[in-house]
C-alpha positions in Angstrom: 6.7 158.3 111.7 3.7 159.2 109.6 0.2 158.8 110.9 -1.6 155.5 110.3 -4.1 154.9 107.4 -6.8 157.5 107.7 -9.2 156.5 104.9 -9.7 153.5 102.7 -13.1 154.1 101.0 -13.8 156.9 98.5 -16.9 158.1 96.6 -16.7 159.1 93.0 -16.9 162.7 93.9 -14.0 162.4 96.3 -11.8 160.6 93.8 -12.6 163.3 91.1 -11.9 166.1 93.6 -8.4 164.5 94.3 -7.4 164.8 90.6 -5.6 161.5 90.7 -3.3 160.3 88.0 -4.6 157.4 85.8 -8.3 158.4 86.5 -10.7 160.6 84.6 -11.2 164.0 86.0 -15.1 164.0 85.7 -17.7 162.0 87.6 -19.2 160.7 84.4 -15.9 159.6 83.0 -14.9 157.9 86.3 -18.3 156.1 86.5 -17.9 154.8 83.0 -14.4 153.5 83.8 -15.7 151.8 86.9 -18.4 150.1 84.8 -16.0 148.9 82.2 -13.5 147.4 84.7 -16.2 145.9 86.9 -15.4 147.8 90.2 -18.9 147.2 91.4 -19.3 143.5 90.7 -22.1 142.0 92.9 -19.8 139.4 94.3 -17.2 142.0 95.4 -19.4 143.9 97.7 -17.6 144.6 100.9 -14.2 143.9 99.2 -14.0 146.4 96.3 -17.1 148.4 97.0 -19.8 149.1 99.6 -22.9 151.2 100.1 -22.2 154.7 101.1 -23.5 155.7 104.5 -24.9 159.1 104.9 -27.0 161.6 103.0 -27.5 161.0 99.3 -26.5 157.3 99.4 -24.6 155.9 96.5 -21.5 153.6 96.6 -17.9 153.9 97.7 -14.8 152.2 96.2 -11.9 150.6 98.1 -8.4 152.0 97.6 -7.3 148.6 96.1 -9.3 149.0 92.9 -7.5 152.1 91.9 -4.4 152.2 89.6 -1.0 152.0 91.3 -0.2 155.7 90.6 -3.5 156.8 92.0 -2.9 154.8 95.2 0.6 156.4 95.5 -0.8 159.9 95.2 -3.5 159.1 97.8 -0.8 157.7 100.1 1.2 160.9 99.9 -1.9 163.2 100.2 -3.3 161.3 103.1 0.0 160.5 104.8 -0.4 156.8 104.5 2.3 154.5 106.0 2.0 152.1 103.0 0.7 152.2 99.5 -0.1 148.4 99.6 -3.2 148.7 101.7 -5.3 145.6 101.4 -9.0 145.2 102.0 -10.3 143.4 104.9 -11.4 139.7 104.7 -14.7 139.3 102.9 -17.7 138.5 105.0 -19.8 135.4 104.8 -22.5 137.2 102.9 -20.0 138.4 100.4 -18.7 134.8 99.8 -22.3 133.7 99.3 -22.9 136.4 96.7 -19.6 135.5 95.0 -20.6 131.9 94.6 -24.1 132.9 93.4 -22.4 135.2 90.8 -20.0 132.4 89.8 -22.9 130.0 89.2 -24.4 132.3 86.6 -21.2 132.5 84.5 -20.4 130.5 81.4 -18.5 127.2 81.4 -15.6 128.9 79.7 -15.1 131.4 82.6 -15.5 128.5 85.1 -12.8 126.6 83.4 -10.4 129.5 83.5 -11.1 129.9 87.2 -10.3 126.1 87.7 -7.0 126.5 85.8 -6.0 129.5 87.9 -6.9 127.7 91.1 -4.7 124.7 90.1 -1.8 127.1 89.5 -2.2 128.7 92.9 -2.5 125.3 94.6 0.7 124.2 92.9 2.5 127.3 94.3 1.0 126.6 97.7 2.2 123.0 97.7 5.8 123.9 96.7 5.9 126.6 99.4 4.6 124.1 102.0 7.4 121.7 100.9 10.0 124.4 101.7 10.6 125.9 98.3 11.0 129.7 98.5 8.0 131.6 97.4 9.7 133.4 94.4 11.2 130.1 93.1 7.9 128.3 93.5 6.0 130.9 91.6 8.5 131.0 88.8 8.5 127.2 88.5 4.7 127.0 88.3 4.5 129.9 85.8 7.1 128.2 83.6 5.4 124.8 83.7 2.0 126.1 82.9 3.1 128.7 80.4 1.7 131.7 82.1 3.2 135.1 83.0 4.6 135.4 86.5 2.9 138.8 86.9 -0.5 137.0 86.2 0.3 134.5 88.9 0.9 137.3 91.4 -2.2 139.1 90.2 -4.3 136.0 91.0 -2.8 135.9 94.5 -3.9 139.4 95.1 -7.4 138.5 94.1 -7.7 135.8 96.8 -5.7 137.7 99.5 -7.3 137.2 102.9 -10.1 135.1 101.2 -10.7 131.6 102.8 -9.1 128.9 100.6 -12.5 127.2 100.1 -13.8 130.3 98.4 -11.0 131.0 95.9 -12.8 129.6 92.9 -15.3 132.4 92.3 -12.7 135.1 93.1 -10.5 133.8 90.3 -13.1 133.8 87.6 -12.5 136.5 84.9 -14.4 139.7 85.5 -14.8 140.8 81.9 -18.2 140.2 80.4 -17.3 140.2 76.7 -18.4 143.3 74.9 -19.6 145.3 77.9 -19.2 148.7 76.3 -21.9 151.1 77.1 -24.5 151.4 74.3 -25.2 154.6 72.6 -27.4 157.1 74.3 -31.2 156.8 73.8 -33.5 159.6 74.9 -36.1 158.5 77.4 -38.8 160.0 75.3 -37.5 158.0 72.3 -37.5 154.8 74.3 -41.0 155.3 75.4 -42.1 156.0 71.8 -40.7 152.8 70.3 -41.9 150.6 73.3 -45.4 151.9 72.8 -45.1 151.3 69.0 -43.6 147.9 69.2 -45.8 146.4 72.0 -49.0 146.4 70.1 -51.4 143.6 69.0 -50.8 144.6 65.4 -47.2 143.2 65.9 -45.2 145.7 63.8 -41.7 144.8 62.8 -38.7 146.5 64.6 -37.6 148.1 61.3 -40.9 149.7 60.8 -41.0 151.0 64.4 -37.4 152.3 64.0 -38.3 154.2 60.9 -41.2 155.9 62.6 -38.9 156.6 65.6 -36.3 158.3 63.4 -39.0 160.7 62.0 -40.3 161.5 65.5 -36.8 162.0 66.8 -36.0 164.4 64.0 -39.1 166.4 64.8 -38.5 166.4 68.6 -34.7 166.5 68.8 -34.4 163.1 70.5 -31.1 161.1 70.6 -31.5 157.8 68.8 -28.7 155.1 68.4 -28.5 152.7 65.5 -31.2 150.1 64.8 -29.2 147.2 66.1 -28.8 148.9 69.5 -32.6 149.5 69.7 -33.2 145.9 68.7 -31.0 144.7 71.5 -32.8 146.8 74.0 -36.2 145.5 72.8 -34.9 142.0 73.0 -34.0 142.6 76.6 -37.6 143.2 77.5 -39.3 140.4 79.5 -40.5 137.8 77.1 -43.8 137.3 78.9 -44.6 141.0 78.7 -43.9 141.1 75.0 -46.1 138.0 74.3 -48.9 139.6 76.3 -48.7 142.9 74.5 -48.3 141.5 71.0 -50.0 138.1 71.1 -52.7 138.5 73.7 -53.8 136.8 77.0 -54.4 133.4 75.4 -50.8 133.2 74.2 -49.5 134.3 77.6 -51.7 131.6 79.2 -50.0 129.0 77.0 -46.6 130.1 78.4 -47.7 129.0 81.9 -47.3 125.2 82.4 -50.6 123.3 82.4 -51.8 121.6 85.6 -51.1 117.9 85.6 -53.8 116.1 87.6 -53.3 112.8 89.3 -55.9 110.2 88.4 -54.6 107.5 90.6 -56.9 108.5 93.5 -60.0 107.9 91.3 -61.8 104.8 90.2 -63.7 103.8 87.1 -67.0 105.7 86.5 -66.3 108.1 89.5 -65.8 111.1 87.2 -66.8 111.4 83.6 -66.5 114.3 81.1 -68.3 115.0 77.9 -68.0 117.3 74.9 -69.1 117.6 71.2 -66.8 116.9 68.3 -67.6 117.9 64.7 -66.0 115.4 62.3 -64.0 116.8 59.3 -65.9 114.5 57.0 -68.8 115.1 54.6 -71.6 112.7 55.3 -74.8 112.1 53.3 -77.7 111.9 55.7 -80.8 109.8 55.1 -82.8 112.8 53.9 -80.2 113.4 51.1 -78.5 116.4 52.7 -74.7 116.6 53.1 -73.1 118.0 56.2 -70.4 117.4 58.8 -71.9 115.4 61.6 -71.3 116.1 65.3 -70.7 113.5 68.0 -71.4 113.8 71.7 -69.2 111.5 73.7 -68.9 110.6 77.4 -65.4 109.6 78.6 -64.3 108.0 81.9 -61.5 110.3 83.3 -59.8 107.5 85.3 -59.2 105.1 82.4 -59.7 107.4 79.4 -62.2 105.0 77.9 -65.0 106.3 75.6 -68.1 105.0 77.4 -71.0 106.2 75.2 -71.5 108.4 72.2 -74.3 109.6 69.8 -74.3 111.2 66.4 -76.3 114.3 65.6 -76.4 116.8 62.7 -75.6 119.6 65.1 -74.8 119.8 68.9 -78.1 119.7 70.8 -79.5 118.7 74.2 -81.4 115.7 72.9 -78.1 114.0 71.9 -76.6 114.8 75.3 -79.6 113.2 77.1 -79.7 110.1 74.9 -75.9 109.5 75.1 -76.0 109.9 78.9 -78.9 107.4 78.9 -76.7 104.9 77.0 -73.9 105.5 79.6 -76.2 104.8 82.6 -77.9 101.8 81.0 -74.6 100.2 80.1 -72.4 101.0 83.1 -74.2 102.9 85.9 -74.5 106.3 87.4 -71.3 108.4 87.8 -70.7 110.5 90.8 -69.2 113.6 89.2 -69.0 115.0 85.6 -67.0 117.8 84.0 -69.0 119.6 81.3 -68.2 122.2 78.7 -70.0 125.5 79.0 -72.0 125.0 75.8 -75.7 125.6 75.4 -76.4 121.9 74.9 -74.9 121.1 78.3 -76.2 124.2 80.2 -79.7 123.5 79.0 -82.2 123.2 81.9 -83.1 119.7 80.5 -79.6 118.6 81.4 -78.3 120.7 84.3 -81.4 122.7 85.5 -81.1 123.6 89.1 -77.3 123.8 89.2 -76.4 126.9 91.1 -73.1 127.4 89.3 -74.4 127.2 85.7 -72.8 129.8 83.6 -75.5 130.2 81.0 -79.2 131.3 81.4 -80.8 132.4 84.6 -81.4 130.0 87.5 -85.0 130.4 88.5 -86.6 129.0 91.6 -89.4 127.3 89.6 -86.9 125.8 87.1 -87.2 122.0 86.9 -84.2 120.1 88.0 -82.2 118.7 85.1 -81.3 115.1 84.3 -77.9 115.2 86.1 -79.2 117.0 89.2 -82.1 114.6 89.5 -79.8 111.6 89.4 -77.4 113.0 92.0 -74.5 113.7 89.7 -72.3 116.6 90.8 -71.7 119.0 87.8 -68.3 120.7 87.4 -68.0 123.3 84.7 -64.7 123.3 82.7 -62.9 126.6 82.3 -64.2 128.3 79.1 -61.8 128.1 76.1 -59.4 125.9 78.1 -59.1 122.5 76.4 -56.5 121.5 79.0 -59.3 121.2 81.6 -61.1 118.5 79.6 -59.2 115.2 79.0 -61.6 114.3 76.3 -60.1 116.9 74.0 -56.9 114.8 73.8 -59.0 111.8 72.7 -60.7 113.8 70.0 -57.3 114.9 68.7 -56.2 111.3 68.4 -59.4 110.2 66.7 -59.4 113.2 64.4 -56.2 111.8 62.9 -57.0 108.1 62.9 -60.7 108.1 62.1 -61.3 111.2 60.0 -58.6 110.1 57.6 -59.8 106.5 57.3 -59.5 105.0 53.9 -63.3 104.5 53.8 -63.6 108.3 53.9 -61.3 109.1 51.0 -62.6 112.1 49.1 -64.9 113.1 51.9 -62.2 114.4 54.3 -62.4 118.2 54.3 -59.3 119.1 56.5 -59.3 120.6 60.0 -59.1 124.2 58.8 -59.8 126.1 55.6 -56.0 126.1 54.7 -55.7 122.3 55.0 -58.2 121.3 52.3 -57.0 118.2 50.4 -56.8 118.2 46.6 -59.9 116.0 46.4 -61.9 118.2 48.7 -65.7 117.7 48.3 -65.3 115.0 45.6 -67.7 112.6 47.5 -69.7 112.2 50.7 -69.8 109.1 52.9 -73.3 107.5 53.3 -74.5 107.9 56.9 -74.7 104.1 57.5 -71.1 103.6 56.3 -69.8 106.4 58.5 -71.7 105.1 61.5 -70.3 101.5 61.0 -66.7 102.7 60.6 -67.0 105.1 63.6 -68.3 102.3 65.8 -65.5 100.0 64.9 -62.8 102.6 65.2 -63.9 103.8 68.7 -63.9 100.2 69.9 -60.3 99.9 68.5 -59.4 103.2 70.2 -60.5 101.7 73.6 -58.8 98.4 73.1 -55.4 99.6 71.9 -52.7 98.4 74.2 -49.5 100.2 74.9 -51.1 103.3 76.5 -48.6 105.2 78.7 -50.7 108.1 80.0 -52.4 108.4 83.3 -52.6 105.0 85.1 -52.5 102.8 82.0 -48.8 101.6 82.3 -48.9 99.9 78.9 -52.5 98.6 79.2 -55.5 99.6 77.1 -58.3 101.8 78.2 -60.6 98.8 78.3 -58.3 96.8 80.6 -57.8 99.7 83.0 -61.5 100.4 83.2 -62.6 96.8 83.6 -60.1 96.2 86.4 -61.2 99.2 88.4 -64.9 98.8 87.6 -64.9 95.3 89.0 -63.5 96.5 92.3 -65.7 99.7 92.7 -69.1 100.4 94.1 -71.2 101.5 91.2 -74.7 103.0 91.5 -77.2 101.3 89.3 -80.4 103.1 88.0 -83.9 102.3 89.1 -87.0 102.2 86.8 -87.9 105.7 88.0 -84.5 107.0 87.2 -84.7 105.5 83.7 -87.7 107.6 83.2 -85.7 110.7 84.0 -83.1 110.4 81.2 -85.6 109.3 78.6 -87.7 112.3 79.3 -87.1 116.0 79.0 -88.4 118.4 81.6 -90.4 121.6 81.3 -92.2 123.7 83.9 -95.8 124.3 82.9 -98.9 126.0 84.4 -102.1 123.9 84.7 -105.2 125.5 83.2 -107.2 127.3 85.9 -110.6 126.0 84.5 -110.1 122.6 82.8 -106.8 121.4 84.2 -105.2 121.0 80.8 -101.5 121.1 80.1 -100.3 122.5 76.8 -96.8 121.6 75.5 -95.4 122.3 72.0 -98.9 122.8 70.6 -100.2 119.6 72.1 -102.8 119.3 74.9 -102.6 116.8 77.8 -105.4 116.1 80.3 -106.4 113.8 83.1 -108.9 114.1 85.8 -106.1 114.0 88.4 -105.0 117.4 87.2 -108.1 119.1 88.5 -106.6 119.2 92.0 -103.6 121.1 90.5 -105.5 123.8 88.6 -103.7 127.2 88.6 -100.5 125.7 89.9 -97.1 125.1 88.2 -96.0 121.5 87.7 -93.0 119.8 86.1 -93.8 117.8 82.9 -91.4 115.1 81.7 -91.8 114.0 78.1 -90.2 112.5 75.1 -89.4 115.4 72.8 -89.2 113.0 69.8 -92.8 111.7 70.3 -95.4 114.1 71.8 -98.1 111.6 71.2 -96.9 109.5 74.2 -98.3 110.3 77.7 -96.3 112.8 79.7 -95.3 112.3 83.3 -96.3 115.0 85.7 -94.6 115.9 88.9 -95.7 118.4 91.5 -93.7 121.5 92.5 -92.5 119.5 95.5 -91.2 116.7 93.3 -94.1 114.3 94.0 -95.1 112.1 91.1 -98.7 112.8 90.0 -98.9 110.3 87.2 -99.0 109.8 83.4 -101.3 112.1 81.5 -102.3 111.2 77.9 -102.4 113.5 74.9 -105.7 115.0 73.7 -105.6 114.7 69.9 -107.2 117.4 67.9 -110.3 116.3 66.0 -111.3 117.1 62.4 -113.7 120.0 62.0 -116.4 117.8 60.4 -115.4 114.5 61.8 -118.5 113.0 63.3 -116.8 109.9 64.7 -114.3 112.1 66.7 -117.1 114.3 67.9 -119.1 111.2 69.1 -116.0 109.8 70.8 -115.3 113.1 72.6 -119.0 113.3 73.6 -118.9 109.8 75.1 -115.7 110.6 77.0 -117.2 113.8 78.4 -120.4 112.1 79.4 -118.5 109.3 81.1 -116.4 112.0 82.9 -119.6 113.8 84.0 -121.3 110.5 85.1 -118.2 109.5 87.1 -118.1 112.9 88.7 -121.8 112.8 89.5 -121.4 109.3 91.0 -118.6 110.6 93.2 -120.8 113.5 94.2 -123.6 111.2 95.2 -121.2 109.0 97.1 -119.9 112.0 99.0 -123.4 113.5 99.7 -124.9 110.9 102.2 -127.6 113.3 103.5 -130.6 114.3 101.4 -132.0 117.8 101.2 -135.1 116.8 103.2 -132.9 115.4 105.9 -130.8 118.6 105.7 -133.9 120.8 106.2 -135.2 118.6 109.0 -131.9 118.9 110.8 -132.0 122.7 110.8 -133.2 124.3 114.2 -136.7 125.9 114.4 -136.8 129.7 113.6 -137.1 132.1 116.5 -140.0 134.7 116.8 -139.2 138.3 115.9 -138.9 140.4 119.1 -141.3 143.4 119.7 -140.1 146.9 119.0 -138.9 148.8 122.1 -140.7 152.0 123.3 -139.1 155.3 122.3 -138.4 158.1 124.7 -137.6 160.9 122.2 -140.3 162.2 119.8 -139.4 164.2 116.7 -141.9 167.0 115.7 -142.7 166.7 112.0 -142.6 170.1 110.2 -145.4 170.8 107.7 -148.9 169.4 107.3 -149.9 167.1 104.5 -153.6 168.2 104.6 -152.6 171.9 104.3 -150.4 171.0 101.4 -153.4 169.3 99.6 -155.6 172.4 100.2 -153.0 174.8 98.8 -152.5 172.8 95.6 -155.2 174.8 93.6 -153.6 178.1 94.6 -150.2 176.9 93.6 -151.3 176.4 90.0 -151.6 180.2 89.5 -148.1 180.9 90.9 -144.7 181.0 89.2 -142.2 178.1 89.6 -140.2 180.0 92.2 -143.3 181.0 94.2 -144.6 177.4 94.1 -141.3 176.1 95.5 -141.3 178.6 98.4 -144.9 177.9 99.2 -144.4 174.2 99.3 -141.3 174.7 101.6 -143.3 176.9 103.9 -146.1 174.5 104.2 -143.8 171.6 104.9 -140.9 173.0 107.0 -142.2 176.3 108.2 -141.9 179.9 107.0 -139.3 180.6 104.3 -138.3 184.0 103.0 -137.0 184.8 99.5 -133.9 186.9 99.7 -133.4 189.2 96.8 -130.0 189.4 95.3 -128.2 192.7 95.0 -127.6 192.0 91.4 
């Protein structure tokens, strides 16, 4: 009797070394055959193939995947007892992989697997009823019109496989046209990938023509254009979009965040933005331009709460529109703002630590929103999805900008969308304002809204219902002063206590105590003749300070008025001084203590001998007149300090 089976798994090198019939005699040829026939299907791991253990790695194929003649030769060469060696039962992991592979197949392949399964079940039922296996198989093959050999082949596919896992093993293994593509040199592939994945977005044909010229110069192997096209189409779509269309296009491929508004209430969170209308409007001064609108929207309901028109986006319109919002409804808790200059202005959001524009300085006055306790959230730059008001602008751009009253004034939303009657007329400002007011009211009252929490109701209905049941902060008189006034930080004059703002001077006696310090001035930028309101650096309200008007150079009346005001100021100051000085100078002198006598000089114990004699100097003066200058100097020194001697120089 021959020895039992000695080996069931073989590497490609071992099969090539055995020179088996029906198999290529090179490793490359055998690998290509294995790829074509699907020997290494993912779902057949552990059944038809497995990872090779040992140095070098790779995979090994089971004896059952080889042609019959190759199995016979191996049986003889290895002294096998049988040429019908079958693989062991697949493991649980192998069954899971098979079902995962089966799920990725087409419906056509899945239908074929179901038909094969029905045929095998029919044979199994006949066999269980006592019909011989051969007769049962022949009967089923005849009834279903299939070859008997195919039926036996399907049985071999599910041999030793649990009956519950037959379906994926019976699916066809072919993958359509799975022939290997023509060879493409790695250098050529790198070349065309670098050429194709560029922001200039060249066509595949242009890239392929350049590849052909480079391949001819470098000796690269290049297949046909259709093969290269298929390889380029197999690249990840997101990577291609990033390389050819940019980061913004890639960002649009990622689904937007959908935020739940149900947890909010009316006026809890608002957002604002500017929208430039695509309509030519004739302003009161006769100029024609496209007006801009600043609008504040309630995020919970979607209602437009307040809006203002301006020639261009600016901080004044933001302040006034917010004032309308607070006057009409109350103070919101949070707001989402765009990162535009008009919103990042220190008049609006000064003191916000996360402001993206301008420097945040310690002496910077707190802006309108910060003063009123509104938390500012900055929307992501260039991301309209983070501002719900953008959707409202898109709706109104189609409904309002194309209103019949604006016929001939509509300019289109881009230079390529200009109507035929472009620029034929301009809408008067009053007409535009009236139509806009009515259309925004209609926008808020339109029923049938399905977005957010509307559920078929209008924005007005949703807002009113939540507003009535919510705790809303109402503004005080002091807070009204905040949004009606812009804020600037100014230095008080060190001498006079004046404040200078936009070429205007403001003064009050109460500013004398703040000379040389920095204060916050709140004012109406539309009217600098009104008094300004001054706050200390610590936020303490100082008071209203009037404007000092400039007088005419030769205006005698203005000069007299100024003189009277100055005299009144000086008299008032003198009166305050007299009231403060309750002790006269005579009383002050009388209150001083009596002066003390000067003490006598103490006796000295050390006496210094004076050198020289004044009388001798006087007697010697006539003699000095006949001497030279140098001799007179030496004589005087000798008389005063003792004998001196002139030392002659060697020179």
